[in-house]
N, C-alpha and C positions, 0 to 999 in steps of 0.2 A: 583455643586460639583461632581468631577469625582469618579465613583464607581469602585472598583476593580472587576475584573472578578471572577466569582465563582471558587471554587477549582475544581480540576479534578474530584473529587468524585461526583459532581453535574451534570456532563455530562454523557450521555449514549452512549456508542459505539454500533454499529450494527455489528454483525458478520454474514456473509452470511450463509445461511442454508446449503450450500454444503461444508463448512469448516469441515473436519472430525477431526482435532486435533487443535482447535483454540488456537491462542496466548493468553497468560495471559496479560490482558490489564489494570491491577491494576495500579492506584486507580480508573479508570473509571468504572462505572457500565456497564453491558453488557446485550444485548438481541440478539436473533437470528431473522433474517428476510431475505427474498430474496433481494439481491442487483443486480443492473443492469449490472455493469461492474467489480467491484472489490470484494474484500473479507471482507473489513472493511470500516465503515463509521461512522457518528455521527447522532443520531436521530435528525430529523429536518433539517439536512444538507445533506441528501441523494443525492440531486441534485447539491451539491457543492463539496463534497469530496468523493473519492473512492480510496482505496489503495489495490493493488494486492500483493499477497504474493506467493512466489514459493520456494519450496525446490530445491535442486540442481537437483534431479531426475526429478521433474516437469519442471524445466527450460530446461533441455536437451530435454525433450519431446516437449516443445514449440518450440525448434529449429529444431527438426525433424519432426515426423509424425503429430503433432498438430500445425505446423507452421501457416497454413492458418487460423485456428480458432483463435490462439492467436494473430496474426496480426490484425484480425478483432476486437478482444478485445482491443488491444492497441488503435485502432482508436476510439472506444467507451470511453476509458479512457481519451483520449486527449480532450474530450468535457467537462471534469470537471476542474474548476479552481484550485482545489487542488487534485493532483493525484501523485502516485508514484508506483514503483515496488520494493518490499523488497525481497531480495534474502537471503535465509538461507544458505549462503556459503560466501566464500571471494574469491578474485581475484586469490589467489594461488591455491584454490581448482579447479578453472577452468584451470589455466595453467598446473596443474599437472593431469588434466583429472580425478579427483577423482571419477566421476561417473562410470568409468570403473572397479573400485574395485568390486562393486556389479553387474555390467553388462559388463563383459570383451568383449562381442561380439558387444557392441555398435559401430556403424560406425560414430557417431558424434564426430567431432574433436574440440579441444580447439579454433582453428580459427573460426569455425562455431559459436560456443557459444559466443566468444568475439565479432565477427562481428555482431551477432544478438543484443547483448546488446548495442553496439555502435549505430547500426541502430535505436533502440527503443529510446535511449537517444537523438539522433540527431532529431528525430521527436517531441521531447518535453516531454518525459516521464522520470522524475527524477528516477534514480536507486540508491538503497541503498544496500550495501553489508553488511548484519547484522552478518554474521558469523554462527549464529546458531538460534534456535527458541527462546531461552530465550532473547537474544539481539534483535531479530526480534520484539518480543512483546514490548520491551521497546521503539524501534524506532517508531512502529506503535502507541502505546499509546501516545508517545510525539507528533507525527504528528497530531493525532486526536485532542488532547487537544489544541495544538497550533492553529489549524484552527478553533476550536469552540470558543476559547478564542478571536481570532481576529474578528470573526463574531459577538460575544457578544459586543465587544468594538465598532464596527461600528454601531450596533443598539442603544447602549447607546448614542453615539454622535448624531445620528439622532433624538433620542428621546429628548435630550436636546435642539437641534436646533428647533424642532417643538414646544417644550414648551416655548421657548423665542418668537417665531413668533406670 
């Protein structure tokens, strides 16, 4: 008999210790711990899933002065079967260079930001434009739960197979 996966409230999301204003990941439970590549994962699946989060200002820094460091992080993220970059902005924010409202002296252009996003996606990093932090939390919670549920289902299948054997 096939069991259904536990509800989201039975899984525990990990929020990286460096996250200063973490997403609300309800209904997942949460703990904080150091993660290797991303900002969010699931307890017990840290080597399977890592999700990186960027505000628009952080994203622009990753295109500019932090580019080498972030490119190295993208390489680390690519090692995880489930990975993503969730951006707290939308494509229009990038096309309108919205970061220049707070930082008018920024030399980073929309072409550089768009080109970087395309490059990271081409390498195999899924990119989600969440729009804002509230929606970013919904996307991340959904991704974490989906990955945890799928792993639970694989484990259940394996258990049933071994019990028959």
